[in-house]
Structure formats: C-alpha cells, structure tokens
N, C-alpha and C positions, 0 to 999 in steps of 0.2 A: 504493500500500500504506500500512499504518499508520505506517511509519517516516517517510514524508513529512509526515504530519500532526504528529507529534511535533516534527520539525525546524521546522515553521512556527510552532508554539506557542512554541518557544524563541526564534525570530527576533522574534516579536511582544512577548515579555515581556522579553527581555534588552536591554542597552544602558546608556547613561549614566543614572544615577539621575535621577528626575524633578525633584528639588530642584535639581540642577545645571542641568537644562534650563531651569527657571524663572529661575534666576540669569542664564543666557545670554540669555534673552529680554529681561530687564531691561536688559542692555547694549545690545541692538539697538533696543528700542522705548522712547521716553521715557515717564516716569511719567505725564505728562498723558494721553497716548494710552492707556496701560494702564488708567487710571482711567475714561476715556471708554468703553472697551470694556465696562466693568461698570456704566455709567450706566443710570438708569431711563429716560432720554430717548432715544428711538430715533435721533434725529438725531445725538446724540453718538456713539452706538454705530456708526452708519453712517460718520461722519467717521473714527473710529478704524479701522474695518474697511478703509476706503479707503486709509488711511495704510499699514496692514500689507500690503495688496494691492500698493500701489505699491512698497513695500520689496521684496516678493517678486519682482515683475516686474523691478526694476532689478538686484537682487543675485543672483537665482537661479543664473545661469550660473557664478558664482564661489563660490556657497555650498556648503560641504562639510558632511558629517555631523560632529558632531551638531547643527550650527546649524539645518539644515532641520527637524529634529525639534523644536527649541526653538520655532521660529516656528509650526509646525503645531500643537504642543501649546497655544500661546497662543490660537490661533483655536479649537481644539477645546474648550478650557475655557470660552471666551466664548459660542460658538455652539451646540455640541453638548450639552455638560454642562448648560448653563443653559437649554436648549430655546428658543432664539431664536424669537420670534414674528413679527418683521418680515422680510418676504421680501427686501427690498433688502439688509439687513445680511447675511442668510444667503447671498444670491447673490454678494455681494462677497467673503465669506469663502471660498466655494467656488472663486471665480475665483483667489484667492490660492493656495489649495492646488493648484489645477490648474497654475498657473504654476510652482510649485516642482517638482511631479511631472514636468512636461514639460521644464523647462530645467535643473534642478540635476543635477550629475554623478552623484549617487547618491541615490535616494529610498528610504527604508527601508520594509519591510513593517509595522514597528511604527507609523510615522507614518500609513500608509494605514489601518491598523486603527482608529485613533482616529476616523476620519471615515466609514468604510463604513456603519455602522449609521445614523448621522444622515442620510447621503445617501440611503439606501434609504427612510427614512421620508418624506423630502421629495419622492420620486418621485410621491407621491399629491397633491402641491400643484400646481395648474395653473400657478402663476407660477414654480415652482421645478423643475418636471419636467425642462425642458431643461438648466438649469445643473447639476442633480445628476446627470443621466444622462451629460452630457459629462465631468463631473469623475470619475465612476466609470470611464468608458472610459479616461481618461488615467491613472488609478491602475492600471488593468489593463496599460497599456503600460509603466508604470514597474515594476510588481511581478509581473506575469503574470496573465492572466485567471483561471486556476485558483485562485490565491490569493484574489483579490477575491471570486470566487464562493463559495469555501469560507467566507469571513467573512460573506457576505451571506445565505446560505441560511436560517439560523435567524432572522435579522431579518425576512426576507420572510415566513416561516411565522408569525411572531408578530404580524404586522400585523392590526389589527381592520378596517381599511378595505379593502373589495374593490378600490377604485380604485387604492390603493397596490400591491396584489398584481398587479393587471392591468398597471399601468405597469412594475412590476418585471419581469414576464415579457417585456414588449415590450423593455425594456432588455437582458435576457439574450439575447433573440433577435438584437438588434443586435450584441451582444458575440460570439455564436456565428457570426454571418454575417461579421463584419468581421475577426475573428482566425482563424476556422476552428476546427473542433471538435478538431483534432489537439492543440491546446494545453489542452484541457479534459478532465477525467475524465468520459467520456461516460456511463458507467453511473450514476455519482453524479447527473449532471444529469438523466438520464431518470427515476430514482427520485424525485427532488425534483419534477419536473414532474408525475409521476403523482399525487403527493399533492395538487397544486393542481387536478387534474382533478376531485377530489372536492368542491371548493368549489361551492356551489349557484349563486353569481353567474354569469350567462351571459357577462359580459365577461371574467372570469377564465378560465372554461372555454375561450372562443374564443382568448384569448391563449396558453393552454397548448397547444391543438391546433396553433396556428400555429408555436409553438416546436418541437413534435414534427415538424412538416412540414420545418422547417429542418434538423433532425437527420436526417430521412429523406433529404432532398436530398443531404446530405454523406456520410452513412454507409451508404446503401443499405437493402435490405430487412431487414437484421438488426434494425432498430428495431422493425419490426412484430411480429417473433417474441416480443419482450419485453413486448408489450401484451396478451397473451392473457387476462390476468385483469381487463381493463377491462370495464365493463358493456356489454352488446351494443348498446344504442341509441347510446351515446357512441362505441363502436368503429366503428359504421357511419359516423358523421360523420368520424372519423379516417381511415377507409379512403377515403372520398370525397375528403378533402383530399389524402391521399397519392397518389391516382390522378392528381391534377393536377400533382404534382411529380416523379413516378417517372421520367419521361423526362429530367429535368434532372440526375438523380443522377450519371451518369458524368462529365459536364462539370463539375459542381459540385465533385466530388472533386479535379479537376485545377486548379481555379481558384487563382490566387495570392491570399493574403489581403490585405485593404486595410490592415490594421494589423498591427504586429508588436511584440514585447516589446523594450524598449530594451536594447541590448547583448546580446540573445539569452539573457540569464540566465534560468534556470528554465523556458525555453520548452518544448521537446519533453519535458523531464523531467516537466513538470506532468501530462502525459497518461499517464505510466506507471501501468498498472493492476496492476503486480506481475509476478511471474515466470510460468512455465508452470503450467498447471492439471493437477493429478493427479486422475484420475477413478476410481482403483482402488476406493475404498470405495463410490462411487455406483453403479458398474457391477456390483459383486459380487453384489447380491441378484438380478440378472436372469440370471446365467450358468446357473443350474440350469434355469430354464424354457427356455433356448435349447436344452437337450438333452432336453426332455420328449418322450414318445412321441406326444402330441397336437400336431398341426401348429399348431393355433390358439395353444397355449401357447408354442410355439417362435416363432411370428410375433410374439406380444406381447412376448417377450423381446428380439427383434431391434429391434422398433419402440421399445421403452423405451430401449435403448442408443443408438439413432440420435438420439432426442430429447435425451438427456443430452449427447451430443457437440455437437449444434447449440446447445443453450441455454448450454453452458459457454463459448462463444466470447465473449470480451470485446467489448463494443460498440465499433465503430470499428477493431477489430484487423484489420490487413491481412496479417499473416504467420502463421506457426505459433503455436499457443497451447496445445497439449496435450503432456504428457509421454508418451513412447512406452510407459513402464511402466504397464500397465493390468491387473495381476494375470493371470488366466487368460483374458483376452479373446481374445488371438490364437489359441490352440488351439481355443477355442470357435467362432471365425469359420471357422477351417480346416475343422472338422467340418461346419459348416452349408453350406459350398461344395459338399459332397457330398450335400446334402439331397435326398431323393427328390422333394420338392415343389420344382419348379424356380422357382416364384414366390418362394420363400423364399431360394433360392440367388441369384436376381437382386437381391433386396432387400439381401443381404449384399454383393454386388458394389458396389452403390451406396454402402453404408456404408463399405466399404474404400476407395473412391475419396475419400470425404469425410475419412476418417482420414489418408490420405496428405497432403492439404492441411493438415489440422489439426496433424499432427506434424512435417511437413517432412522434411528429409534424414535425421534419426535413424530414421525408419520403416524404413530399409533393413535395420536389424537384424532385422526381422520378415519380410523377403522370403522367406527359406528356409522359414518356417512356412506362409505363405499363397499364394505365387506359383505353386507347382506345381498346386495344386487350382484356383486362379483361372484359369490358362491352359488347363488340361484341359477347362474348361467351354466352350471355343470349339468343341468337337465337337458341341454341342447343335444339334438340327435347327430350333429356334425362333430366328428372326432377333433377336428382342428380347433373348434371353439372350446371343447372340454380340455384339450391340451393347453390352450392359452390360459384357461382358468387355473389349472394346476401349476403352470409356470408362474403365474401372477401370485398365487397363494404361497408358492415356495419363496418368492422374493419378499413378500410381506412377513411370512413366518420367520425369515432370517433376521428381521429387525424389530419385530413386535414381541411382546411377552407371550409366554405359553397360555396365560389366562385369557388373553384376547383371542388367540387362535381357537382355544377350546370353547369360548363363548359363542363363536359364529360357525364352527365346524358342523354342528347339528343341522344347519340350513342345507348344507350340501348332502349330508348323509340321509336326509329325509325327503329328497326329491322323488318324484314318481318314476322318472325314467330309469330303467334298470342299468343302462350303461353309465349314467351319471352316478348312481349309487355305488356301483362297482368301483369306479375311479375314486370316489370320495372315501370309501372305507379302506381301500388299499393305501391311499395317501395318508389317511388318519393312522393306520396301523404303523406305517414306517415312521411317521412323525413322532407318535407317542413312544414308540420303542426306542427312538433315537434321542429322547430327552435325557438330560442329566438326572440321575436318580434323586439328587437333592431337590431338583425343581419339581419333578413329576410326583414325588411323595407328598408335596405340599399343595398339589393342584386339586381343585374340586372338579372331578371328572363326571359327576352325576349328570350334567346336561348332555353329555355325549352318550352315557351308558344306555339310557332308554332307547334312543334311535338305533343304536348298534344292536341291542337285543332284538328289537323289532326286525332288523335285517336278517336275523338268523332264521326267520320263517319265510324269507323271500323265495319266490318260485325259481329264480335264476341261481344256479349252483355257484357261479363266480362271486355273486353278491354275498352268498352265505359264507363262503370260505374266506373272503376278505373281511367280513364282519367277525368271523371267529378269530382271525389274527389281531384284529383291532381290540376285541374283547380281552384277549390274552394280555395285550399291552396295558390295557386299563387295569386289569386285575393285578398285574405285576406291580403296578404303582400304588394302587389304593386298596388292595385287598378285596375279598369276595363278599363282604357283608351287604353292601348296597345291592349287588346282583341277587343275592339270596332273597332279599326283601321283594324285588321285582318278581322273582319266580314264585314266591308265596302267594302273590296277588293274581297269578295267572289261572285261567280256566284249565281243567285237567287235560283236555285234548291238546291245547296249546303247549302246556308244560311237557307233555309226552314228546312232542316234536323238538322242543328246545333244550330240555334238560341234558340229554347226552352231549350236545355240542358245548353247552356251558361247562360240563364236567371236564371235557377234553381241553377247553380253553384254560380252565383252572390249573390243570396239570402242566400245560405249556407255560402258564404264568409262573408257576413254581420253578420250573427249569430256567426261565429267563431271570428270575430273581436270584437264584443261586449262581448263575453264570456271570452276573454283572456285579462287580464291586460297587459299594455305595457311592463312590465319588467319580465313577466314570459312566458315560452313557452306555446303555445296553445296545447291542447291535440290532439294526432293523431286521425283521424276519425275512 
C-alpha cells in the first residue's frame, strides 16, 4: 500500500546531515586519497578507489551507522555524481559498496539509494554488467529486494539504451528467481514489465517475456489473466513461453529461495499489497441485469461479477482477498440459484465456490442466505448441475464451520430425486468421516440423523448404502442413543426393514472409532 512507500521515502531522506557524513569520511580517508578520488588521472582515481575498497573490506564487520553511510557517500560523490568513465574505478567502487552491504551490521536504505541509479545505468556496460548486477543483488539482501526494485524502476524506464533495459530485466529476473516473488510486490513488477513489452527492441521484449515466465512459474496462472490487454501477436509468444513452464509452477512455489534478506527485516512485509479488497461499488452496476427478464442479460451480469472477482485477486495472493460485504450481491446470487435457466444456476454455483475461497471463513455469515437454495439444486436431474452443487458445497465446507454444514446438509439429503439423495448422502458420509474427532464429538448431528435414517428405507439401493455409510459416520461421532430413540418410535414393519442396517452401521461405527485416534481425522469410507 501507499503507506509503505511513504515510510521508504522517509528512510531514504532522513539520517545524519550530509555535512556531518562528509566530516566523518575525512576522518577515515586521508586527504591525499580524497584528492586522488577527484583527480583527472584515472590511475589516481583507481588507487584511491582501491584504498577505500580495502578500508571497507577490513573494517566493514565492525563499522556501524552512520560511518557506513559516510564511506558510501564518499564513493557515490566520486563515482556516481561525477559519472565515472573508467570501468576499473567504477568496478572497485562497486566492490567497496558490496563489501559494506554484505558485512556491516546495518546497511541503510539511504546508502543503497545513493548507488541504485548508477548501478542500473552500468548494467548496459559489458565490462560492468557483472559487478553492478552483483552489487544490486547484495543491496537487495541488505535492504530487501522490494526496496531496491522500487528505487530502480524509474531509472530503468528512463534509460535510452535498449541494452541497459534488456540487462536490467535479466537482473530483475535473477532477483525474482533467487529471492522468490513473495518478497516483491508482484502486481507492481508485472505492470512495470508490461511497459517494457512495448519497447520495439527485440532483446528487451525477449527479456520481458522471460521475466513474465519466471512470474508464471512462481505465481501460477493468475499472471496470464492480467495480460489480456497485451497485443495478440506478443500474447501468442507469451503463451508459448508459459506453456513450457506451466508444469514447473507447483514445484517452483514450494522451492526454498537461494537468497534471503539479512536479518529478515522488511522481508515478507515488502510483499504486502494492502488489506482486503471491497468490490461493492464495482459489482453494483451489474446487480440489476442479474435480475433482468432476458436470460442473456442475466448471464452477462453473472459473467461480469465473476470476472471482477477473478481480476481483483492480488497477484501472488495465496489466501482470502475479498471483503464479504458486497452490497446486495448475496441476495442476488440467492435468487439466481432458482433461475429457470439451469445453465445460469450452474454458473452461479461456480461463482459461489470461487467467492468462498476469495472471502475465506467470514463467508459463513452469508451461508443462511445462499446455502438452502444451493443445496436444493442437488435435486436436478442433470449430473452437471449436481456436480456443481457438490463442488460448491466442498468449497464452502472448507471455510465454514462443521455446525453450519450440518445445519443445511439435511436440505440436500431430503430431496425427492433419488440421484440427488444418493450424491448428498455419499458426500455427507465422506465429510463427516473426515472431520477431526475433537470437532465431530462436539457436533449436534441430530438434524442430519432423521433424514439419513429415512434414506435407509429408500427404494434405490445406492441411496440406502450411502445412507448406511453416513449413519456409521454419525454414530462414530455421537454414539447410538439418538438413533435408538428414533427406532423406538418406528412402526414394526418399518423397524423390521431398518433395524438390520442400523445394527450393521453401528458395528462399522465401532470399527471407525477404534481405528481413529482422538486427535486425528478418521478416514472417509
């Protein structure tokens, strides 16, 4: 967020006054060497740079702030401000800064900032490309990769030489690969890289595409969603490159980074893109069309909301990113679950599944609005609709409490359609058996028990066997007393049909209970 940028500007600007730093440098570096740093003769300048570099090497480990800033400023004034033309002098100065950044106990963002622009410029120099890239990477270890990048972007964009821009992209690629994108504001990096895709030079374009591939490798397919506005011919090249790295994405996300930020300061915090996103104002214009009499208008409204939810996901975000409060979205989705056009209802189920992941556990507040209509759809005779219900239910049960799932599950188990009941009891059996014993033993499963026992008499064998597995999972958690009470109230003919199945389920429940330790979930049947 913007707050971080303000803090960085303050860190770059504040500190000991520069006049005081210059006086400190005079104490460390003899006058002869200071004069040689400003000499017209490059050999003098090199001798002085070597002296300061040796000083940095020897004293870095015991050098505290602001002395490190004093030495870095001395080098910056000589090499960066005066635009040093001799590559050996520049390389020696870069080596000195790198030693200080690597070895000194604390290296400031202010000191790094004095060198970032000059280092970026020298990435285009064949003889200095290596030393400047190495120095920039070390500065990122000292001050965080996000900080160094944020200081470098404008310098890179301002370069007139395509070779410098190309090598800068190669350097960023190394940075992203070695530190990992978790430490970088991914959206900011993507937007910057897209500006360099516009450069006509083929080398710059190629390096930009390769950087995007590194992002795709670490962040997954979300990267591609954000490139929709790239020109078609270039997008084809990007897609071709992405197809080669797509299989590496899951492993890349789990890789340990080769480099880390010294002391861990500013590390993960650098990647913070801000808080949760509120979509109320973006979604509001589409709610009216979601209730339109014309199905095409309703479809367009649902599609528009789905796209807004997808695009608002911050790049690289692994957890919830949306505020649950979305104006009248939830009642609008509830209504569309009863749409006469089942394709639209299915589309809404997919959107609700996506919203569960996007909002996380707070979405439970909306369960009473949408879950009854969601679960009632399992009665549909089309398998695609029923599968969409189960998929949506899976997404919601992953973020909602077991109490909420159990409260609404009877709606699905009680539908008239045999195929729907079969799907519901099978899902219920797997869900209940997979719950942690500590959770399930404290659940009130009575609301589910009645409809499940009723299913034991169903004319369809698959419904009966699914209900039997579901009953075993219930008994394993809450014991048989409630079931025995239901059986006592049954008519003899009914009891005769159901009792053997209940006895069988009770035995299965005992086996499940003994197989599952109290602190681990028992396996689904």
